C-alpha positions as CSV (number, residue, x, y, z in Angstrom):
1,X,-169.3,-40.5,-146.5
2,X,-166.6,-38.5,-144.9
3,X,-164.7,-35.5,-146.4
4,X,-166.9,-35.4,-149.4
5,X,-166.3,-31.7,-149.8
6,X,-162.5,-32.3,-150.2
7,X,-162.9,-34.7,-153.1
8,X,-161.7,-33.3,-156.5
9,X,-164.3,-32.0,-158.9
10,X,-164.6,-33.4,-162.4
11,X,-166.1,-31.3,-165.2
12,X,-168.7,-32.9,-167.5
13,X,-169.4,-30.9,-170.6
14,X,-171.3,-31.0,-173.9
15,X,-171.1,-28.6,-176.8
16,X,-172.8,-28.3,-180.1
17,X,-175.1,-26.1,-182.3
18,X,-178.6,-25.0,-181.8
19,X,-180.5,-23.9,-184.9
20,X,-183.7,-22.7,-183.3
21,X,-183.3,-20.0,-180.6
22,X,-186.8,-20.6,-179.3
23,X,-185.8,-24.1,-178.2
24,X,-182.6,-23.0,-176.5
25,X,-183.7,-23.1,-172.9
26,X,-185.7,-26.3,-173.3
27,X,-182.6,-27.9,-174.8
28,X,-180.5,-26.6,-172.0
29,X,-182.7,-28.5,-169.5
30,X,-182.5,-31.6,-171.6
31,X,-178.7,-31.4,-171.9
32,X,-178.3,-30.9,-168.1
33,X,-180.4,-34.1,-167.6
34,X,-178.3,-35.9,-170.2
35,X,-175.0,-34.9,-168.6
36,X,-176.3,-35.9,-165.1
37,X,-177.2,-39.3,-166.5
38,X,-173.8,-39.7,-168.0
39,X,-172.3,-38.5,-164.7
40,X,-174.2,-41.1,-162.6
41,X,-173.2,-44.0,-165.0
42,X,-169.6,-43.1,-164.3
43,X,-170.2,-43.0,-160.5
44,X,-170.3,-39.2,-160.1
45,X,-173.1,-37.0,-158.7
46,X,-173.5,-33.3,-159.4
47,X,-172.4,-30.5,-157.1
48,X,-175.7,-28.7,-156.8
49,X,-174.2,-25.7,-155.1
50,X,-172.3,-24.9,-158.3
51,X,-174.5,-23.7,-161.1
52,X,-174.0,-25.2,-164.6
53,X,-172.0,-23.1,-166.9
54,X,-173.9,-22.4,-170.1
55,X,-172.4,-20.2,-172.8
56,X,-173.9,-19.4,-176.2
57,X,-172.5,-17.5,-179.1
58,X,-174.1,-16.8,-182.5
59,X,-172.2,-18.0,-185.6
60,X,-173.3,-15.9,-188.5
61,X,-171.5,-18.1,-191.0
62,X,-173.4,-21.2,-189.8
63,X,-176.6,-19.3,-189.0
64,X,-176.8,-21.0,-185.6
65,X,-175.9,-20.7,-182.0
66,X,-172.9,-22.6,-180.7
67,X,-173.2,-23.6,-177.1
68,X,-171.2,-25.3,-174.3
69,X,-172.6,-26.5,-171.1
70,X,-170.5,-27.8,-168.1
71,X,-171.5,-29.3,-164.8
72,X,-169.3,-30.3,-161.9
73,X,-169.4,-33.6,-160.2
74,X,-167.8,-35.6,-157.4
75,X,-167.0,-39.3,-157.5
76,X,-169.0,-41.3,-155.0
77,X,-169.0,-44.7,-156.7
78,X,-171.6,-46.3,-159.1
79,X,-173.7,-47.8,-156.3
80,X,-173.9,-44.6,-154.3
81,X,-174.6,-42.5,-157.3
82,X,-178.0,-44.3,-157.7
83,X,-179.3,-43.0,-154.4
84,X,-177.6,-39.6,-154.1
85,X,-179.3,-36.7,-155.8
86,X,-176.3,-34.4,-155.4
87,X,-173.8,-32.8,-153.1
88,X,-174.5,-29.4,-151.6
89,X,-171.3,-28.0,-150.1
90,X,-170.4,-30.9,-147.7
91,X,-174.0,-32.4,-147.4
92,X,-175.1,-35.4,-149.2
93,X,-178.6,-34.9,-150.6
94,X,-180.4,-38.3,-151.0
95,X,-182.9,-39.0,-153.8
96,X,-186.3,-38.9,-152.2
97,X,-188.6,-41.8,-152.9
98,X,-191.8,-41.0,-154.6
99,X,-194.6,-41.3,-152.1
100,X,-197.1,-42.2,-154.8
101,X,-195.0,-45.2,-155.9
102,X,-194.7,-46.4,-152.3
103,X,-198.5,-46.1,-151.8
104,X,-199.1,-47.9,-155.1
105,X,-196.8,-50.8,-154.1
106,X,-198.6,-51.1,-150.7
107,X,-201.9,-51.6,-152.5
108,X,-200.6,-54.4,-154.7
């Protein structure tokens, strides 16, 4: 995969309301996972050297926190997105196979 670092970035984002501030950071992690899944289904992988943008503001009239989260991805194609964990600068980081699953399959 040549010149991966020169490919254009695409922003994947999600926004909404959080009504329980004690769940905010747990929800952030879940939303990141959701966005990455959506990204992969479209043939993109995350730029792991660019941190997600997560902004929160309190809305007194709604008694909740409004949030927006954005991640940056690079298009690699649907097939390649299945085995690439992410892009770190110009390096492709592959998804590592779970050693436990490999050992279990050898036993069967």
